[in-house]
N, C-alpha and C positions, 0 to 999 in steps of 0.2 A: 557726408562729412568725413573727412580724414582725421586721424588722430593728431593730437598735439605732439609735436616732435619731442622725443624723450632725450634728456640730457643735452638739450640744444646748445646752450652756451659752452658747457664743458667740452663737448665733442668738437665744436668748431674752433674753440680756443686751442685745442690740441692739434687740430688739423692744419689750419692756415698759418704758415710761418712766412710766406712770401706773397705780398699783395699782387705782384706781377705774375704769379705762377699759374700753373695749370692743375686743376683738381677734378676729382671724380666723386660723384655721389652715386653709389651702386643701387640705391633703393629710393627712388624719387618720391613715390606715393603722392602725398598732398603738396609736396614741394617745400615743406618747412625748413629742413636742413639746407636745401639748395638755396633758398632765399637768404638765409643767414650767411652762407658761404659767399654769395654774391655781394652781400653788404660789406664784406671784408676785403674784396678785391678792387684793384685799380682798373682803369680803362684797358690796361694791357692784360689783365688776368682773364682766364677762361675756365669754364666749368662744363663738364660733360656728365649728364645724369642718365641713369638707366632705369627702366621699368618695363616688365613684360606685360603688365596688366593694361588692357586697352582703356579702362576707366581713368587711369592716371594721366593719359594724354590730354584730358580735358583741363588739367591743371598747368599746362605748359606756360612757361614764363617768357614774356616778350622782352628779351634783352639780347643785344648783339653778342654778349660774352657767353651766352648760354646755348647749349645744344642738348635736346632731350632725345635719347636713343631708345626706341621701342624694342628692347631686346633683353633677354635674360642675362644677368651679369656673369654667367659662366662663359660668355663670349666677349668678355671685357677686352682682352688684348687685341683680337682681330677687329673688333668694332672700332676701337680707337685708331688703329692703323688705317682704317677706311677714311678717317678724317685727318690723316697725316700726322698723328700723334703717337710717338713711340715711348716717351717718358713723361711722367707727371710728378708733381710735388707732393701730392697727397691723395689718399683714397679713403672714403668713408663708407661704411656699410651698417645700416640700421636694420637688422635682420627681423624675420618673423612676419606675421600676418598683420596687415593694417586694420585699424578699427573700421574703416570703410568696408573692407572685405568681410569682417565679422558681422557688420550691421546689415549688409545686403543678404537677406535671409535665403534667397534663391541660390546663393553661392555654396551653401551647405557647410560653411566653416563653423558655425555656432552650434553649441549644444542646446541652446535655448529655443531654437525654431525648428518646426517641421518643414524640411526642405528636401529637394532631390539630393541624393548622395553625389556630390560633385567635388568640391574642395580644390579645384584647379585655380592656381594663380594666373595661369595663361589659359584662357578659355578656348584657345585654338588647338591645344594639344588633345590627343585622343584618350590618354589614360586618365580616368577619373575614379572617384571613390567607389562608385557602383561596380566598376570592373574589378577593382581590388577585392571588394567584399564578396562578389558573386563568382569570380573566375579564378582567383588564386587558390593554389593547393593548400591543404590544411597546414602543412609544415611551413610554407611561405608565410601564411597569416600569423602563425605562432611566433616566428622569428621577428616579424614586424612589430607585433605587440610587445614582445620581450625587449628587443633592442631599441626601438624607437619610442615606445610608451613606458618602458621600464615596469611592465605589469608582470608580477610574479606568477599569476594564474594564466599566462598566455596560452598554454596548450589547451586548457579547458575552454577558454574563450573561442579559440579557433575551431575546436571540435563542435561547440554549440552552434556556431555560425554555419559550418559545413552541413551539419545535420538539418538545420532549419531550411537552408536554401534548396535542399533536395525536393521540398514540396512547394516552396513559394519563394519567388525572387525578392530580394531585399532591395527596395527601391529608394526609400527615404531615410532621413536621419531618425525619424520616429520609429520606423520599422526596425532599425538597428537597435535603438535604445530599449524597445519592448522585449528584446531577447534577454535582457539582463534586469528585468523588473523585479527579480527576486533579491536584488541587493538591498542591504539595510540602508535606510535614508541617510544616515550620517556618512556613508561612503560614496554616495551617488555622484556628487559634484566632482570630486577628485578623480574618480574612476572614469567618468565620461571625458574629462579634460585630457587624461592620459591616453584614452582610446582614440579620441579624435586627433590628438597630436600625432600619434603613431601613423594613422591612416594618411593624414595630411603630408607628413614627411615623405611617405612612400609615393604618394601621388605626384608630388613636386620634386622628388629626388633631392630634398633640401640639403642633406649632409654632403652628398657627392658634389652638388653644385657649389656649396660653400668651400669645399676643398679646392675645387678648380679655380674659384675666384681668388682665394688666398694666394695660391701659387702664382697666378697671373698678376695679381697686385704686386707681389714681390718683383716680378719681372719688369713691370712698367715703372716702378718707383725709381726716382733718382737716388743716388747715395744721400742719406740723411732725410729722404722723403718719409712721410708719416702714413701709417696704416691705422685707422681708428675703426673699431668694430664694437657695436652694441648688440649683445645677444640676450635671449630671453629664456633659455632653458639650459640645463647642464650639458646636454649633448653638444650643442653649439659651442658653449663656453669652453669645454674641454678641448675641442679641436683648435679653437682660436688661441687658447693659452699655450698649448703645446707647440703650435706653429710659430708663434711669436718667440718662444723659448729657443727652439733649435731648427726651425724650418722644416720639421717633419710632423707626420701625424701618428706614426707608429714606429717601433724599433728604437734603436739608440744611435746617436750620431757617432761618426768616427772620431776618436780622440787621439791626440798626440802622446808622446811618451810621458808628458807631464800631467795627462788626464784632462787637458783642455780640448774643447771643440770649437769649430768656427761658427760663430753666431750669425743668424740671419738678421736679427733685430736686437736693439737695446730697448728694454722697456722704459717708457717715460716715467711710469710709476710702478712700484713693485706689486701693488695690489689693485684689483679691479675697482673702478669707481662705480658707486651706486647712487641712485637718486636720494635726495634728502626727504624728510618726512613731509615737507610742504609740497614738493612736486608729486609725491605719491598720493597725497590727499586730493590734489587738483587733477591728477591724471592716473587712474587706477592701473592703466597699462604699464606704467613705469615700475610697478611693484617688483617685478622679477628681473629688471634690466641690470646688466653688468657691462661696463665699458672698459676695453683694454686698448692701449695705444703703443705701437712699436715704431721705433725709428730705424730705418734700414741702415745696416752697417756698411 
């Protein structure tokens, strides 16, 4: 089972402004957003969806207006060019891990199951969580835990892992969790969520991939085309917010003598859209979702 698409109506309302247009769904998954987009398009409209997870291919949609591309969305621009598409009317990205990936215990994403340390969204790639935990240097691990998991005790965690793996390889999620069995019960759930998030982001290079996708989305969007992004943690949301504001991820944009800078996007709404209580009650995954929409200047 794939998750119920988060902020379904709101995201597609923001995205589709031209029924005859060409659109991109960067994160196909179970196809919920893609099906809703197709329902808004005319016979002339087209939708290209991306997903690197082989399991997602089973959800392919039989529709002449639809093309599913089995590729990471970091290759957005070149993949579209292969289909003769250089400009589109809108790009949607619903980031993060799908419920399907969490529920497939052997994928190693969930903190609830004892599974091989994997966490690969693309099972064909060589880097997995086991390699990160057993092969990375202590300083590398500490940086991952601190920057990607926002864990203040990152250096101690890295030291504990490196000390343990000298005598025994850490093979499974349960092996990893046992290293921190000394934690008080009221801290366990949040800690493991942050730890697993940090490892997962490193395995899949999620923040770098997101940056690449955002830059390419800007390139392929037509003037007044729309970029809609749903994120699930502050690291993603900060990147999206900053990029929509000034087209950059760090530093300050060049300003004219009046203090103005050239904008990449106009925000459709000044604040992020979040799910209402009803949606969160029906779909717990929606709890941390934030949606931002930019209109290309």
